N, CA and C atoms as an extended XYZ file, in Angstrom:
306
Properties=species:S:1:pos:R:3:atomname:S:1:resname:S:1:resid:I:1 pbc="F F F"
N         0.830       -1.183        0.000 N   MET     1
C         0.000        0.000        0.000 CA  MET     1
C         0.870        1.240        0.000 C   MET     1
N         0.436        2.244       -0.720 N   LYS     2
C         1.240        3.456       -0.872 CA  LYS     2
C         0.957        4.494        0.201 C   LYS     2
N        -0.073        4.264        1.014 N   ILE     3
C        -0.402        5.191        2.098 CA  ILE     3
C         0.033        4.569        3.410 C   ILE     3
N         0.685        5.382        4.253 N   ARG     4
C         1.227        4.893        5.513 CA  ARG     4
C         0.675        5.685        6.687 C   ARG     4
N         0.882        5.158        7.871 N   LYS     5
C         0.469        5.829        9.091 CA  LYS     5
C         1.192        7.169        9.206 C   LYS     5
N         0.442        8.222        9.549 N   GLY     6
C         1.024        9.547        9.703 CA  GLY     6
C         0.898       10.427        8.474 C   GLY     6
N         0.509        9.867        7.329 N   ASP     7
C         0.336       10.660        6.109 CA  ASP     7
C        -0.880       11.570        6.227 C   ASP     7
N        -0.805       12.739        5.605 N   GLU     8
C        -1.942       13.644        5.510 CA  GLU     8
C        -2.696       13.287        4.233 C   GLU     8
N        -3.989       12.930        4.356 N   VAL     9
C        -4.755       12.471        3.199 CA  VAL     9
C        -6.047       13.261        3.050 C   VAL     9
N        -6.619       13.196        1.835 N   ILE    10
C        -7.915       13.792        1.533 CA  ILE    10
C        -8.854       12.677        1.099 C   ILE    10
N       -10.127       12.789        1.480 N   VAL    11
C       -11.120       11.788        1.121 CA  VAL    11
C       -11.678       12.137       -0.254 C   VAL    11
N       -11.652       11.170       -1.175 N   LEU    12
C       -12.075       11.393       -2.554 CA  LEU    12
C       -13.525       11.014       -2.813 C   LEU    12
N       -14.090       10.121       -2.001 N   ALA    13
C       -15.453        9.644       -2.241 CA  ALA    13
C       -16.127        9.318       -0.923 C   ALA    13
N       -17.459        9.371       -0.929 N   GLY    14
C       -18.237        9.013        0.256 CA  GLY    14
C       -18.827       10.225        0.941 C   GLY    14
N       -19.390       10.001        2.120 N   LYS    15
C       -20.099       11.069        2.825 CA  LYS    15
C       -19.170       12.173        3.312 C   LYS    15
N       -17.897       11.869        3.513 N   ASP    16
C       -16.915       12.861        3.980 CA  ASP    16
C       -16.008       13.360        2.863 C   ASP    16
N       -16.476       13.334        1.630 N   LYS    17
C       -15.672       13.751        0.477 CA  LYS    17
C       -15.132       15.172        0.681 C   LYS    17
N       -13.834       15.343        0.450 N   GLY    18
C       -13.196       16.645        0.604 CA  GLY    18
C       -12.547       16.868        1.951 C   GLY    18
N       -12.863       16.018        2.929 N   ALA    19
C       -12.285       16.164        4.270 CA  ALA    19
C       -10.834       15.694        4.265 C   ALA    19
N       -10.004       16.356        5.072 N   THR    20
C        -8.611       15.952        5.192 CA  THR    20
C        -8.331       15.529        6.627 C   THR    20
N        -7.330       14.691        6.783 N   GLY    21
C        -6.950       14.235        8.106 CA  GLY    21
C        -5.706       13.386        8.056 C   GLY    21
N        -5.220       13.046        9.235 N   LYS    22
C        -4.005       12.258        9.363 CA  LYS    22
C        -4.382       10.781        9.493 C   LYS    22
N        -3.618        9.902        8.847 N   VAL    23
C        -3.870        8.466        8.922 CA  VAL    23
C        -3.436        7.966       10.292 C   VAL    23
N        -4.385        7.364       11.034 N   LEU    24
C        -4.110        6.845       12.372 CA  LEU    24
C        -3.671        5.390       12.344 C   LEU    24
N        -4.350        4.574       11.531 N   ARG    25
C        -4.038        3.152       11.433 CA  ARG    25
C        -4.166        2.701        9.984 C   ARG    25
N        -3.402        1.669        9.637 N   VAL    26
C        -3.446        1.098        8.290 CA  VAL    26
C        -3.657       -0.409        8.424 C   VAL    26
N        -4.589       -0.947        7.634 N   TYR    27
C        -4.852       -2.381        7.593 CA  TYR    27
C        -4.548       -2.884        6.184 C   TYR    27
N        -3.294       -3.277        5.899 N   PRO    28
C        -2.913       -3.645        4.534 CA  PRO    28
C        -3.659       -4.856        3.985 C   PRO    28
N        -3.924       -5.853        4.804 N   ARG    29
C        -4.613       -7.053        4.311 CA  ARG    29
C        -6.043       -6.753        3.897 C   ARG    29
N        -6.690       -5.856        4.618 N   ARG    30
C        -8.074       -5.481        4.293 CA  ARG    30
C        -8.135       -4.294        3.354 C   ARG    30
N        -6.970       -3.691        3.037 N   GLU    31
C        -6.852       -2.515        2.168 CA  GLU    31
C        -7.691       -1.349        2.694 C   GLU    31
N        -7.562       -1.088        4.001 N   ARG    32
C        -8.329       -0.018        4.631 CA  ARG    32
C        -7.435        0.852        5.493 C   ARG    32
N        -7.865        2.099        5.681 N   VAL    33
C        -7.150        3.045        6.532 CA  VAL    33
C        -8.144        3.742        7.448 C   VAL    33
N        -7.672        4.161        8.612 N   VAL    34
C        -8.484        4.944        9.546 CA  VAL    34
C        -7.910        6.350        9.555 C   VAL    34
N        -8.759        7.340        9.245 N   VAL    35
C        -8.336        8.730        9.144 CA  VAL    35
C        -8.940        9.521       10.297 C   VAL    35
N        -8.130       10.370       10.904 N   GLU    36
C        -8.533       11.164       12.063 CA  GLU    36
C        -9.681       12.114       11.706 C   GLU    36
N       -10.803       12.006       12.426 N   GLY    37
C       -11.940       12.904       12.247 CA  GLY    37
C       -12.800       12.639       11.026 C   GLY    37
N       -12.604       11.512       10.354 N   VAL    38
C       -13.342       11.192        9.129 CA  VAL    38
C       -14.059        9.862        9.311 C   VAL    38
N       -15.253        9.732        8.723 N   ASN    39
C       -16.064        8.513        8.768 CA  ASN    39
C       -16.381        8.140       10.219 C   ASN    39
N       -16.894        9.121       10.959 N   LEU    40
C       -17.200        8.920       12.375 CA  LEU    40
C       -18.440        8.061       12.549 C   LEU    40
N       -18.387        7.167       13.528 N   MET    41
C       -19.539        6.331       13.857 CA  MET    41
C       -19.716        6.317       15.367 C   MET    41
N       -20.930        6.023       15.805 N   THR    42
C       -21.230        5.961       17.227 CA  THR    42
C       -21.296        4.506       17.647 C   THR    42
N       -20.602        4.193       18.720 N   LYS    43
C       -20.554        2.829       19.213 CA  LYS    43
C       -21.042        2.817       20.654 C   LYS    43
N       -21.881        1.845       20.991 N   ASN    44
C       -22.373        1.712       22.354 CA  ASN    44
C       -21.429        0.832       23.152 C   ASN    44
N       -20.954        1.348       24.281 N   ILE    45
C       -20.026        0.629       25.137 CA  ILE    45
C       -20.750        0.241       26.429 C   ILE    45
N       -20.675       -1.033       26.779 N   LYS    46
C       -21.314       -1.523       27.993 CA  LYS    46
C       -20.422       -1.221       29.203 C   LYS    46
N       -21.019       -0.835       30.308 N   ALA    47
C       -20.267       -0.535       31.532 CA  ALA    47
C       -19.796       -1.827       32.185 C   ALA    47
N       -18.584       -1.777       32.744 N   ASP    48
C       -18.060       -2.885       33.537 CA  ASP    48
C       -17.245       -2.305       34.692 C   ASP    48
N       -16.474       -3.138       35.387 N   GLN    49
C       -15.715       -2.667       36.544 CA  GLN    49
C       -14.723       -1.562       36.185 C   GLN    49
N       -13.989       -1.710       35.071 N   GLN    50
C       -12.996       -0.700       34.693 CA  GLN    50
C       -13.650        0.568       34.130 C   GLN    50
N       -14.738        0.384       33.378 N   ARG    51
C       -15.388        1.541       32.754 CA  ARG    51
C       -16.693        1.849       33.453 C   ARG    51
N       -16.625        2.372       34.632 N   ALA    52
C       -17.835        2.718       35.368 CA  ALA    52
C       -18.100        4.211       35.220 C   ALA    52
N       -19.344        4.564       34.971 N   GLY    53
C       -19.711        5.978       34.929 CA  GLY    53
C       -19.486        6.632       33.586 C   GLY    53
N       -18.481        7.505       33.461 N   GLN    54
C       -18.279        8.377       32.305 CA  GLN    54
C       -17.944        7.621       31.020 C   GLN    54
N       -17.119        6.571       31.132 N   ASP    55
C       -16.621        5.911       29.927 CA  ASP    55
C       -17.658        5.035       29.246 C   ASP    55
N       -18.689        4.622       29.949 N   SER    56
C       -19.692        3.767       29.327 CA  SER    56
C       -20.700        4.625       28.565 C   SER    56
N       -21.505        3.973       27.741 N   GLY    57
C       -22.507        4.691       26.972 CA  GLY    57
C       -22.118        4.784       25.514 C   GLY    57
N       -22.341        5.939       24.915 N   ARG    58
C       -22.082        6.125       23.487 CA  ARG    58
C       -20.716        6.765       23.284 C   ARG    58
N       -19.925        6.162       22.400 N   VAL    59
C       -18.589        6.656       22.091 CA  VAL    59
C       -18.501        6.887       20.586 C   VAL    59
N       -17.992        8.041       20.182 N   THR    60
C       -17.797        8.341       18.768 CA  THR    60
C       -16.370        8.005       18.389 C   THR    60
N       -16.231        7.210       17.306 N   MET    61
C       -14.901        6.810       16.863 CA  MET    61
C       -14.852        6.730       15.345 C   MET    61
N       -13.639        6.699       14.801 N   GLU    62
C       -13.457        6.640       13.355 CA  GLU    62
C       -13.556        5.201       12.867 C   GLU    62
N       -14.256        5.012       11.756 N   ALA    63
C       -14.356        3.696       11.128 CA  ALA    63
C       -13.395        3.657        9.936 C   ALA    63
N       -12.938        2.470        9.542 N   PRO    64
C       -12.000        2.372        8.417 CA  PRO    64
C       -12.631        2.750        7.085 C   PRO    64
N       -11.812        3.313        6.201 N   LEU    65
C       -12.188        3.644        4.821 CA  LEU    65
C       -11.364        2.781        3.877 C   LEU    65
N       -11.902        2.500        2.691 N   HIS    66
C       -11.097        1.781        1.701 CA  HIS    66
C       -10.005        2.708        1.187 C   HIS    66
N        -8.834        2.145        0.955 N   VAL    67
C        -7.664        2.951        0.587 CA  VAL    67
C        -7.858        3.647       -0.768 C   VAL    67
N        -8.728        3.120       -1.629 N   SER    68
C        -8.961        3.754       -2.931 CA  SER    68
C        -9.758        5.048       -2.807 C   SER    68
N       -10.384        5.279       -1.650 N   ASN    69
C       -11.183        6.484       -1.442 CA  ASN    69
C       -10.402        7.627       -0.818 C   ASN    69
N        -9.092        7.450       -0.608 N   VAL    70
C        -8.258        8.514       -0.055 CA  VAL    70
C        -7.020        8.702       -0.924 C   VAL    70
N        -6.461        9.913       -0.868 N   ALA    71
C        -5.225       10.225       -1.588 CA  ALA    71
C        -4.381       11.151       -0.729 C   ALA    71
N        -3.080       11.061       -0.880 N   ILE    72
C        -2.168       11.922       -0.134 CA  ILE    72
C        -2.333       13.360       -0.615 C   ILE    72
N        -2.229       14.315        0.323 N   VAL    73
C        -2.409       15.736        0.015 CA  VAL    73
C        -1.052       16.411       -0.133 C   VAL    73
N        -0.935       17.234       -1.188 N   GLU    74
C         0.248       18.079       -1.376 CA  GLU    74
C        -0.260       19.444       -1.842 C   GLU    74
N         0.001       20.470       -1.062 N   ASP    75
C        -0.473       21.834       -1.355 CA  ASP    75
C        -1.989       21.882       -1.498 C   ASP    75
N        -2.705       21.099       -0.695 N   GLY    76
C        -4.160       21.106       -0.706 CA  GLY    76
C        -4.795       20.309       -1.826 C   GLY    76
N        -3.992       19.662       -2.667 N   LYS    77
C        -4.523       18.886       -3.789 CA  LYS    77
C        -4.140       17.419       -3.636 C   LYS    77
N        -5.006       16.506       -4.102 N   PRO    78
C        -4.653       15.087       -4.032 CA  PRO    78
C        -3.557       14.743       -5.034 C   PRO    78
N        -2.640       13.883       -4.628 N   VAL    79
C        -1.557       13.450       -5.523 CA  VAL    79
C        -1.462       11.934       -5.514 C   VAL    79
N        -1.001       11.396       -6.642 N   ARG    80
C        -0.714        9.972       -6.718 CA  ARG    80
C         0.709        9.746       -6.237 C   ARG    80
N         0.976        8.537       -5.783 N   VAL    81
C         2.278        8.209       -5.213 CA  VAL    81
C         3.022        7.279       -6.150 C   VAL    81
N         4.301        7.573       -6.352 N   GLY    82
C         5.179        6.698       -7.123 CA  GLY    82
C         6.394        6.359       -6.291 C   GLY    82
N         7.281        5.569       -6.862 N   TYR    83
C         8.494        5.183       -6.159 CA  TYR    83
C         9.713        5.512       -7.008 C   TYR    83
N        10.836        5.802       -6.326 N   ARG    84
C        12.108        6.035       -6.999 CA  ARG    84
C        13.190        5.399       -6.135 C   ARG    84
N        14.196        4.842       -6.781 N   ILE    85
C        15.313        4.260       -6.053 CA  ILE    85
C        16.480        5.226       -6.159 C   ILE    85
N        16.978        5.682       -5.016 N   ASN    86
C        18.100        6.624       -4.972 CA  ASN    86
C        19.409        5.923       -5.320 C   ASN    86
N        20.470        6.734       -5.455 N   GLU    87
C        21.785        6.197       -5.800 CA  GLU    87
C        22.303        5.227       -4.743 C   GLU    87
N        21.962        5.505       -3.473 N   ASP    88
C        22.436        4.629       -2.399 CA  ASP    88
C        21.592        3.362       -2.243 C   ASP    88
N        20.601        3.170       -3.110 N   GLY    89
C        19.812        1.947       -3.112 CA  GLY    89
C        18.541        1.990       -2.294 C   GLY    89
N        18.225        3.139       -1.654 N   THR    90
C        17.009        3.234       -0.854 CA  THR    90
C        15.816        3.562       -1.746 C   THR    90
N        14.696        2.951       -1.427 N   LYS    91
C        13.465        3.175       -2.179 CA  LYS    91
C        12.658        4.259       -1.463 C   LYS    91
N        12.281        5.323       -2.159 N   VAL    92
C        11.533        6.424       -1.553 CA  VAL    92
C        10.245        6.662       -2.331 C   VAL    92
N         9.239        7.173       -1.598 N   ARG    93
C         7.972        7.539       -2.238 CA  ARG    93
C         8.098        8.949       -2.802 C   ARG    93
N         7.535        9.168       -3.985 N   ILE    94
C         7.558       10.492       -4.601 CA  ILE    94
C         6.144       10.877       -5.021 C   ILE    94
N         5.940       12.191       -5.151 N   SER    95
C         4.674       12.718       -5.646 CA  SER    95
C         4.700       12.688       -7.165 C   SER    95
N         3.670       12.130       -7.779 N   ARG    96
C         3.583       12.102       -9.237 CA  ARG    96
C         3.319       13.499       -9.809 C   ARG    96
N         2.742       14.379       -9.004 N   ARG    97
C         2.430       15.739       -9.463 CA  ARG    97
C         3.684       16.591       -9.597 C   ARG    97
N         4.541       16.557       -8.541 N   SER    98
C         5.704       17.444       -8.521 CA  SER    98
C         7.035       16.717       -8.596 C   SER    98
N         7.069       15.440       -8.302 N   GLY    99
C         8.310       14.693       -8.297 CA  GLY    99
C         9.083       14.789       -6.989 C   GLY    99
N         8.536       15.528       -6.014 N   LYS   100
C         9.204       15.681       -4.715 CA  LYS   100
C         9.015       14.427       -3.863 C   LYS   100
N         9.958       14.214       -2.940 N   GLU   101
C         9.842       13.109       -1.998 CA  GLU   101
C         8.742       13.371       -1.002 C   GLU   101
N         8.060       12.310       -0.616 N   ILE   102
C         6.980       12.424        0.373 CA  ILE   102
C         7.520       12.041        1.726 C   ILE   102
């Protein structure tokens, strides 16, 4: 997958189209990413000994998005990601729009 944890991404499709956020988690096998503040859902949490009082009830959290619905942001615009191998043999990600390293 070309998107990694910590990348700044923009949502290309769905109810949160146009929203930007930082990638919190990546699930490569499922081809999904969790983006901060995007695709929010409400989850009901049952109270137990550790979560008594405030922590139980309804919790809002981010749900995973398919990786094809997000793109890395550069100067406020979505960019595609490519790869380049440097002279020292390291593989780096580059922006297809500008050619700069990501």
